[in-house]
C-alpha positions as CSV (number, residue, x, y, z in Angstrom):
1,X,37.0,5.5,9.1
2,X,37.7,3.8,12.3
3,X,38.5,0.5,10.4
4,X,41.0,2.4,8.1
5,X,42.7,4.7,10.5
6,X,41.6,3.3,14.1
7,X,45.4,2.1,14.6
8,X,47.0,5.8,13.9
9,X,44.2,7.0,16.0
10,X,45.1,5.2,19.2
11,X,48.9,5.3,18.5
12,X,48.7,9.1,18.1
13,X,46.4,9.1,21.3
14,X,48.9,7.0,23.3
15,X,52.3,8.1,22.2
16,X,51.4,11.9,21.7
17,X,52.5,11.6,18.2
18,X,51.7,13.1,14.8
19,X,51.3,10.1,12.7
20,X,47.8,11.3,11.4
21,X,49.1,14.6,10.3
22,X,51.9,12.9,8.6
23,X,49.6,11.0,6.6
24,X,47.4,14.0,5.7
25,X,50.5,16.1,4.6
26,X,51.5,12.4,2.7
27,X,48.3,12.6,0.5
28,X,48.8,16.5,0.2
29,X,52.3,16.3,-1.2
30,X,51.3,13.5,-3.3
31,X,53.8,11.2,-1.6
32,X,56.9,13.3,-2.1
33,X,58.7,12.6,1.0
34,X,61.1,15.6,0.5
35,X,58.1,18.1,0.2
36,X,56.3,16.3,3.2
37,X,59.5,17.1,5.4
38,X,59.7,20.6,4.5
39,X,55.9,20.9,5.0
40,X,56.2,19.2,8.5
41,X,59.6,20.7,9.3
42,X,61.1,17.4,10.1
43,X,64.2,15.6,8.9
44,X,63.7,13.4,5.7
45,X,64.5,10.2,7.5
46,X,61.9,11.0,10.0
47,X,59.2,11.2,7.1
48,X,60.4,7.8,5.8
49,X,59.9,6.1,9.2
50,X,56.8,7.8,10.0
51,X,55.3,6.2,6.7
52,X,57.0,2.9,7.6
53,X,55.0,3.0,10.8
54,X,51.7,4.1,9.2
55,X,51.8,1.3,6.5
56,X,52.6,-1.2,9.7
57,X,49.9,0.2,12.1
58,X,47.4,-0.2,9.2
59,X,49.1,-3.1,7.4
60,X,49.0,-1.4,3.9
61,X,50.8,-0.3,1.1
62,X,50.2,3.5,0.4
63,X,51.5,2.8,-3.0
64,X,49.0,0.6,-3.7
65,X,46.0,2.7,-5.3
66,X,43.0,1.0,-3.5
67,X,44.3,1.2,-0.3
68,X,45.2,4.8,-0.9
69,X,41.4,5.3,-1.9
70,X,40.2,3.8,1.4
71,X,42.7,5.8,3.7
72,X,41.9,9.1,1.9
73,X,38.2,8.7,1.9
74,X,38.6,7.7,5.8
75,X,40.7,11.3,6.1
76,X,38.0,13.0,4.1
77,X,35.6,11.8,6.8
78,X,37.8,12.9,9.7
79,X,37.9,16.5,8.2
80,X,34.1,16.5,7.6
81,X,33.6,15.6,11.5
82,X,36.2,18.0,12.6
83,X,34.7,20.8,11.0
84,X,31.1,19.7,11.8
85,X,32.5,20.1,15.7
86,X,34.2,23.3,15.0
87,X,31.1,25.2,13.4
88,X,28.9,23.7,16.1
């Protein structure tokens, strides 16, 4: 998880940003930028900027299926950890 998402987690913490939430929504909306913008209540161009920033920070291409799988798996791990701590 840290290897795949660490740069975003650090960036969000330092900059008080929402790249992780954007990435989660990216997968939820199957990469549809228009729907992502609607879900997050942000401008379409902001979504494009955030996705580009995510790809830059993680050094990935979100259109690459293998990279998608690694990132999606890391997001699932984060979700499991969040649920574990919330339930305890």
